[in-house]
N, C-alpha and C positions, 0 to 999 in steps of 0.2 A: 484875402478871404472876405466874403460878403456876410452881412448880418442876416439872420433868419434861420429857418428850420432846414433849408436845403442848401448846403455849401456847394462850391464849384465841383467837388468830386462826384456829385450826383447821389451820394449816399446820405440820406436824411440825418442831419445833426452830427455826422461823424467828425467833421472838423471842429465843430463847437465843443464836442465832448473832449477832444484832444486838447483844445485850448484850455478848457476848464481843468483838466487833469494836470496839465503842465503848470498852470497858475497855482493850484492848490497843493502842489508838491514842492513849491518854492520855499526856501528857508526865509526869505523876506516876508512872504505872506504869514508864515508862522510867527515872525517877530511882530507883525502888525496886529494880528488877530488873537494871538495867544493859543493855548493848547487846544481849546475846544472848537475853534474856527466858527463859532456862531454866537449871536447875542444870547445873553443869559448864562452862558458857560455851563459848568457842571451843576450849578444850582437848579437851572431850568431842566437839565437832563434828569435830575433826580425827581423833580416834580412830574415830568412826563412818565418816568418809569413807575412811579407810585400809582399811576392810573392804568397800568397795563397788567396788573395782577401777576407780577413776576415773583419767582421764588426758586428755591433749590431745584435744579435740574430742568427748569423750563427752558425750552429751546427758542432762541431769539436770533433774528436776522437784523444786522445793522447795515442798511443800504447807504452807500457813499460814506464808508467808515473811516476814511482819512487815515490819520496816523494812529488810530485805535483808542482814542481817549474815551469815547462813549462805551465801546465794547468792553474795555477793561473795567470801567466803572460798574457796568451791569454784572460782570462776573464777580468782582470783588465785593460789591455791596449787596447784591441780590442773590448770588449763587447761581446765576443763570449760565447756561451753555450757549456761547455766542459765536455765530458765524458773521464775519465782516466781509462785505464785498465792496470793492472800490475800482474805478476805472483806471486809476494810476498804479502801475506796478511799483513805482518808487515809494508811494505811500504805504503799500502793503509790506514792502521790505522793512520800513521803519516801524510799522505796527507789529510785525512779528518780533522784531528786536525788543520793542517795549514789553510785549507779552512775556518773552523769555526773561527779561530783566525783572519783571514782577512775579516770575514763577507761575504764570497763568497760561503758558502756551498750550497746555492740554485742554483748557476750557475756552480759549479764544483762538479761532482759526480764521485766517485772512486769505481771501481769494481775489484775484483780478477778474473783473467781470463788468457787465453792462446792466444797469438797472432796468433797462427796457427788454433785456433778455436774460433774466436771472438763471444762473446755472444750478438750479435746485429742483427736485421733483415737486409735484403738486402736493399740498397739504403737509409740508414738512415742519412748519414753525408754529409755535404757540403765540408768538408776537413778532411784529416787524417794526423797526424803528428807522426813521429817516429824518435827519436834522439838517435844516438849511440846505436842501439839495433838490427837492421836487421843483423848486422855482427855476432851476437851471436846466432841468431835463428837457430836451427838445420836444419829445412826445410824452406829455404828462399823462394822457389817457392810457398809453401803452404801459408806462411805468406803474400806474395804478392797477391795471389789469394784472401785471406781474405780482404786485403786492398781494392782491386777492388770491391769485393762483397758489402761491406758496404758503399761505396761511391755512391752518386747520379750521374747520367750521367752528364758529364761536371765538376764534382767535382775534386779537386786537392789533390795530395799526396805530402807532404813535408818531406824530409829526410835530416838529417845531419848524416854522418857516417864515420867510419874508412875505409880507402881504403888500399889495400895491394896487392902485387903480391906474392901469397902464395908460389910459387915454388922458390922464391928468398929470403924468410925470413931466417935469421940466426937461428941456433939451439936454442938460448935463447928465441926466439919469436915463438916457436912452442910448441905443447903439451897442456894439459888441462888447466894449469894455464894461459897460454897466450891466450887460447880461451876465458876463462872467462873474461880476461882483454881486450877483444874486438879486438884482433890482429890476432890470428892464423887462424880464419875462415873468416876474412874479404876478400872482393873481390875488383877487380879493378872497377873504375867508369863505364867503359864500360860494365862490367859484371852485375853490378846492373841495368843499363839501359836495358840490354837484358832480365833480369829476369822480370822486370816490363812490358816491351813490350809484353812478352809472355802471359800476362794476361790482355792485353788491356789498359795498362797505358803508355801513350806516353810522353817521357821526353821532357820538353819544356825549361828547364834551368838547367845548371850545373855550379858550381864554385869550384875552388880549395881553400882550407883554410889550407894548410899544416902547415903554421906558427902557427896556433892554437894548433896543435898537439905538436909542439916543446915547446910552452909555457906551456902546461899541463905537459909535461915531466919534465921541469924545476921546476914547482910548486910541483909536487910529490916528486922530489928529495930533494927540500928544506924542505918540510914538514916531509919527512922521517927522515932527519938529526935531525930536532928538536924533533920529537917524539921519536927517538932513544935515545936521552938524557933524555927526561922528562918522558916518559912512555914506556920503551922498552918491559915490560911484556905484556902490552896491545896489542902491535903489534904482538908478537909471539903467544899470545892466539887467535888472529884473523887469524892466519895462514900466516902472512907475514914472508918470509924467509929473514932475515936481511943480511945473508951472500951473497946471490945471487942477491938481489935487485939492487945493484950498477951496476953489469954487465948487467942485463936485461935493466935497464934504458939507459945505454951507448949504448947497441945494438939498442934500439929503436931510440935513437937520431941519430945514424949513418944511420939507415934504412930510416929515414925521409930525411936526407941529400942526400942519394943516390937515392931518388925517389921510394924506395921500399914500404914505409909506408907513409900514409898521412891522410888527412881529407877533406871531400867534402860536398857540399850542392847540393841537387838534387830536382827538382820540376817536377812532372809528372801529366798529366791530363787524366781522364777517357774518352775514346773516344766514348763510347756509353752506 
């Protein structure tokens, strides 16, 4: 497979999406990243949700919903009705199981689908949430267009995501593996806002949370060291390159310190 927006199949981004879906449905990824799969965890998710005017019965779409952690938090804490959509059928099976275990299956529904072609009618949702995923979508403008389409007028979009200055990233943080890891195709916070503004989503709030990225790097490094001792075969079978991982993590930590890589919260409102 080649790196970039157009894989050998000729279908833009299709192979990249499949790679990402396979990676993020891996149990090893869950061990390395934790339940939330993104910097800041549920603490940052709550901060994001607090800016979306959520409440009892509000209908929310969680794009790239993974194993359901964010969706179930929004149901359990805010009383929202949440639809989760994820490219990975395996993740959706796990999310449905988690909803059933929490007795929230009637309030959290999970569907397999593509963020760039959302399977919902126009103006369906009061809010859309997308955490640590816009950075990996091959066609970010198309995904933003879909966010705007399914939102009601005045509805809000909440994003937490990796930020990066792509032209300043070191070699260790470029290429396909880095793209799947949410780094190589991340954009600056200003660029994200511009992408949203082009489809009628006006940014009303931004926050930097770069420290959350550093904490996640530390967490991954610590868990890698432990898994390297206890289950090294499991890591290699999952495609983790144990020889290059330390250098990649060190490069990521340095990039955060230099302001090249970070994490941010963004809330935008549909203007019409």
